[in-house]
C-alpha positions in Angstrom: 81.8 114.6 79.7 81.0 114.2 76.1 83.9 115.9 74.4 86.4 115.2 77.1 85.8 111.5 76.6 87.2 111.7 73.1 90.5 113.0 74.1 93.0 110.0 74.8 96.0 111.7 73.5 99.0 111.0 75.4 101.8 113.6 76.6 105.4 113.5 77.4 103.9 112.7 81.0 101.6 109.8 81.2 98.0 111.2 81.2 95.1 109.4 83.0 92.0 110.6 81.3 88.4 110.6 82.7 86.8 108.3 80.0 85.2 105.4 81.7 86.1 105.8 85.5 84.0 103.6 87.7 83.6 106.1 90.9 82.9 103.2 93.3 85.6 101.0 92.0 88.3 103.9 92.5 87.1 104.8 96.1 86.8 100.9 97.2 90.3 100.1 95.7 91.9 103.3 97.5 90.2 101.9 100.9 91.3 98.4 100.1 95.0 99.2 99.4 95.3 101.6 102.3 95.0 98.9 104.6 98.6 98.0 103.6 99.8 101.2 102.2 98.9 103.9 104.5 97.6 107.3 103.3 98.0 111.0 104.5 96.1 113.9 103.0 97.6 117.3 103.6 95.7 120.4 103.2 97.4 123.7 104.1 94.9 126.4 104.9 94.8 130.0 106.5 92.4 130.7 109.3 90.3 133.1 107.2 89.4 130.0 104.9 87.1 128.9 107.5 84.8 131.7 106.4 84.5 130.1 102.9 81.6 127.9 101.9 84.4 125.7 100.2 85.8 124.5 103.5 82.3 123.0 104.7 82.0 121.1 101.2 85.7 119.7 101.5 85.1 118.5 105.2 82.0 116.8 103.9 83.8 115.1 101.0 86.9 114.2 103.3 84.2 112.6 105.6 82.9 110.4 102.8 86.6 109.1 101.9 87.2 105.7 103.4 90.7 104.9 104.0 93.5 103.8 106.5 95.5 106.9 107.4 95.1 110.3 108.3 94.2 114.2 107.3 97.0 116.7 108.2 96.0 120.4 108.1 99.1 122.6 108.4 97.6 126.0 109.6 98.6 129.7 109.6 96.7 131.3 112.6 97.4 134.6 114.3 96.6 133.5 117.8 95.4 130.3 120.2 91.6 131.5 119.9 92.0 130.9 115.9 93.7 127.8 116.3 91.0 126.3 118.9 88.3 127.6 116.6 89.7 125.5 113.7 90.3 122.5 116.1 86.6 122.9 117.1 85.4 123.1 113.5 87.2 119.8 112.5 86.5 118.0 115.7 83.5 116.1 114.2 85.5 114.3 111.6 85.4 110.5 111.9 89.1 110.1 110.3 92.2 110.6 112.4 93.3 114.2 111.8 95.8 116.8 113.2 95.7 120.5 113.0 99.4 121.9 112.9 99.6 125.5 114.2 102.7 126.2 112.1 103.2 129.8 113.2 102.3 128.9 116.9 104.8 129.2 119.6 105.6 125.5 120.1 106.2 124.9 116.5 108.1 128.2 116.3 110.3 126.8 119.2 110.9 123.6 117.5 111.9 125.6 114.2 114.4 127.6 116.5 116.0 124.5 117.6 116.5 123.2 114.2 118.2 126.4 113.1 120.8 125.5 115.7 121.2 122.2 113.7 121.7 124.1 110.6 118.2 123.6 109.1 116.9 127.2 108.5 113.4 126.5 107.9 112.4 129.4 110.6 113.2 132.1 108.2 110.3 131.3 105.6 106.8 132.0 105.9 103.8 130.8 104.0 102.3 127.7 102.3 105.8 126.1 101.4 107.0 126.0 104.9 103.5 124.8 106.2 103.6 121.9 103.7 107.1 121.0 104.6 106.1 120.6 108.2 103.3 118.5 107.6 105.3 116.3 105.3 107.6 115.6 108.4 104.5 114.1 110.1 103.0 112.5 107.2 106.4 110.7 106.1 106.6 108.9 109.6 103.9 106.3 109.1 102.3 106.9 105.5 103.3 105.1 102.2 101.4 107.7 100.2 100.7 111.5 100.6 98.2 113.3 98.8 98.2 117.3 98.6 95.3 119.6 98.1 94.2 123.1 98.8 91.4 124.3 101.1 89.7 126.5 98.6 88.2 124.1 96.2 84.4 125.1 95.8 83.7 121.8 93.7 85.4 119.2 96.0 84.4 115.8 96.4 86.1 112.8 97.6 87.2 111.6 94.3 90.0 114.4 94.2 92.3 112.6 96.6 91.0 109.4 95.5 92.2 109.9 91.8 95.3 111.4 92.9 96.2 108.6 95.2 95.0 105.5 92.9 98.0 105.4 90.5 100.3 105.6 93.4 98.7 103.1 95.6 97.6 100.5 92.7 100.7 97.9 92.7 99.7 97.3 88.9 100.8 100.9 88.1 103.7 101.7 90.3 103.8 105.5 89.9 105.8 107.5 92.3 104.3 110.9 91.7 100.8 112.2 90.3 99.7 115.6 89.4 96.2 116.8 88.9 94.8 118.7 86.0 91.5 120.2 85.3 89.2 122.5 83.3 89.3 126.1 84.9 86.0 127.0 83.4 83.0 128.0 85.3 80.0 127.0 83.1 77.3 128.7 85.4 79.0 132.2 85.0 80.7 131.3 81.7 84.0 132.4 82.8 87.6 131.2 82.0 90.1 131.3 84.9 93.6 130.0 85.4 94.9 133.3 84.5 98.6 132.9 85.8 98.9 129.6 83.9 97.1 130.9 80.6 98.4 134.5 80.5 101.8 134.0 82.2 103.3 130.4 82.5 102.2 128.9 79.3 103.4 131.7 77.0 106.6 132.2 79.3 107.6 128.7 78.6 107.2 129.2 74.9 109.2 132.6 75.1 112.1 131.1 77.1 112.4 128.3 74.3 112.6 131.1 71.7 115.1 133.3 73.5 117.3 130.3 74.8 117.2 129.0 71.1 116.2 125.4 71.7 114.0 123.7 74.4 116.0 122.6 77.7 114.8 119.3 79.0 113.2 120.9 82.1 111.0 123.2 80.0 110.2 120.1 77.9 109.2 118.3 81.1 106.9 121.2 82.5 105.1 121.6 79.1 104.3 117.8 79.4 101.8 118.9 82.3 98.4 120.3 81.2 98.5 122.3 84.4 101.7 122.5 86.0 100.4 125.2 88.6 97.8 122.6 90.2 98.1 122.5 94.0 96.8 119.0 93.8 99.3 116.3 93.6 100.3 112.8 95.5 103.6 111.2 96.0 105.2 108.2 97.7 107.0 108.6 101.1 110.3 107.9 99.7 109.8 110.7 97.2 108.5 113.3 99.7 111.1 112.7 102.1 113.7 113.8 99.2 111.9 117.0 98.2 113.6 120.6 98.9 110.5 122.5 99.6 110.3 126.2 98.1 109.7 128.6 100.9 107.7 131.1 98.8 104.8 131.0 96.3 106.7 128.9 93.9 105.8 125.8 95.5 104.3 124.1 92.6 107.0 124.7 90.0 109.5 124.1 92.7 108.0 120.5 93.7 107.9 119.7 89.9 111.7 120.6 89.6 112.3 118.4 92.5 110.4 115.5 90.8 112.2 116.3 87.6 115.4 115.7 89.4 114.5 112.7 91.7 112.0 110.4 89.7 112.2 108.6 86.6 109.8 110.0 83.9 108.0 106.7 83.5 107.1 107.0 87.4 105.1 110.3 87.0 101.6 110.7 85.7 99.0 113.3 85.5 95.3 112.7 86.5 92.1 114.3 85.1 90.2 115.9 88.0 87.3 117.1 86.1 85.7 120.6 86.4 87.2 122.7 89.0 86.3 126.0 90.9 88.1 127.7 93.8 88.8 130.9 95.4 90.3 133.6 92.8 93.4 135.6 93.8 93.4 139.5 93.4 96.2 141.2 91.0 97.9 142.4 94.1 101.4 143.6 93.9 105.1 142.3 94.7 104.0 141.2 98.3 100.6 139.8 97.5 98.1 138.4 95.0 98.6 137.1 91.4 101.9 139.7 91.0 103.5 137.9 94.0 102.9 134.6 92.6 104.1 135.5 89.1 107.3 136.8 90.6 108.0 133.8 92.8 107.3 131.2 89.9 109.7 133.2 87.5 112.4 133.2 90.0 112.1 129.4 90.7 112.1 128.8 86.9 115.3 130.8 86.5 116.8 129.1 89.4 116.1 125.7 88.0 117.1 126.6 84.4 120.4 128.0 85.7 121.2 124.8 88.0 119.7 122.0 85.6 120.5 123.5 82.0 123.2 125.9 82.8 121.3 128.8 81.1 123.2 132.0 81.2 120.9 135.0 82.3 121.6 138.5 82.0 119.9 141.9 81.9 119.7 141.7 78.2 118.4 138.2 78.3 115.4 139.4 80.4 114.7 142.6 78.5 114.5 140.4 75.2 112.6 137.6 77.0 109.9 140.2 78.3 109.4 141.4 74.7 109.3 137.9 73.3 106.9 137.0 76.1 104.5 139.7 75.1 104.2 138.6 71.6 103.6 134.9 72.6 101.1 136.0 75.2 99.1 138.1 72.7 98.8 135.0 70.2 97.6 133.0 73.3 94.9 135.8 74.1 93.8 135.6 70.4 93.4 131.8 70.6 91.5 132.1 73.8 89.2 134.9 72.7 88.3 132.7 69.8 87.6 129.6 72.0 85.4 131.7 74.2 83.4 133.0 71.3 83.0 129.4 69.9 81.6 128.2 73.5 79.6 131.4 74.2 82.0 132.2 77.2 82.7 135.6 78.6 85.9 136.9 77.8 87.2 140.4 78.3 90.1 140.7 75.9 91.3 144.1 77.0 91.4 142.9 80.6 93.4 140.0 79.7 95.8 142.2 77.4 96.2 144.6 80.6 96.9 141.7 82.9 99.5 140.3 80.5 101.2 143.8 80.3 101.5 143.9 84.1 103.2 140.4 84.1 105.5 141.5 81.5 106.9 144.2 83.6 107.5 141.8 86.3 109.6 139.3 84.3 112.2 142.1 84.0 112.0 143.3 87.5 111.9 139.9 89.3 114.5 138.6 87.0 116.9 141.4 87.9 116.0 140.9 91.6 116.9 137.1 91.4 120.4 138.2 89.6 121.0 140.4 92.6 120.5 137.6 95.1 120.5 134.1 93.2 120.3 131.9 96.2 117.1 129.9 96.0 114.7 129.9 99.0 114.4 126.3 99.6 113.9 124.4 102.8 116.2 121.2 102.9 114.6 118.0 102.4 113.7 115.6 105.3 116.3 113.5 104.6 119.2 116.1 105.3 116.9 117.2 108.3 116.8 113.6 109.8 120.7 113.4 109.3 121.1 116.7 111.2 118.7 115.5 114.0 117.7 111.9 113.9 114.4 111.7 115.9 113.4 115.1 114.5 110.1 113.8 113.0 109.1 112.0 116.1 109.9 115.0 117.9 107.5 117.1 116.0 104.8 114.7 115.9 104.7 114.6 119.6 104.2 118.2 119.6 101.5 117.9 117.1 99.6 115.2 119.0 99.9 117.1 122.4 98.3 120.3 120.8 95.5 118.2 119.4 94.5 116.5 122.5 
């Protein structure tokens, strides 16, 4: 922890560093306060993630976390056999827990009924929709909700505890906390976090250059050390008022909602330490890092147009892709120097090639957005409740029956 302990620099967003954390103090505080401020932990997963070693470690870590509340696992599974397999896998958990078969027949029928009320969540697939469904259950009874992915290889119970502590602790009174971490594997000497390092971070600088000033939303995003982290927590009143992106732009989309709905002084980011998880393939327009990059960029464009009234055109996108390449090349040079200094592996050619692929998709995804500028957002639960008053109770009843 040596070097990290020297870093006490504060950002635009309040930063809670790991300097002298008392592990047992954090864990016991979360347990104690959760007696009055109930907790839900949401962990979206695919059936295929049962095959990964990470999930066994996560289950072990969650089993050590003492708190009053529940664990909600929104699941994407192809059939009832997969659903039952996941239920059986988690059946040994001591904590109250619910597996939600998000693309199963009963939830699908529930979403079809909602469509009749004007809530069109049924047309979306993937992580965003699954998390939205889980939030409907979590916001019924819990004060605070933590979110994390199901592929964290270095998981332990301190991840949800650190995320929840600043929200639960009455002396702090935060409404939203976002995790950040070091994306370096010291065993293999590899630097990860490619979408953030090679795409989002240089893109934010390039956008500022192209626009001619830094819009407030970009300033907000740059206050976060790792805006793409899937680990975050929020209070129920915030969660119920979040429009959830239906695609892979979920992390940026959630931050856009936090930017819109929560005072800056009620937002913090928390040091989660070293972090290792499953790594995505490059993929294409439909999967992998390329799909992720496209969805993130379209979400960014939507928010900049909505919040800061930025004028976007084909000429803007063409110029942006050129500026992005220059800024990203500077970043690659910096990471290369840092890697050499720390005796880490770094394939500069591979990183340059990846950056060039990302650059091509700035223009392509941007033009796709201009042709169809309506964002893929699922309405927040406040609107959903106003459309159908007992909707969350109805959803919870389905979930309880399917978990019996």
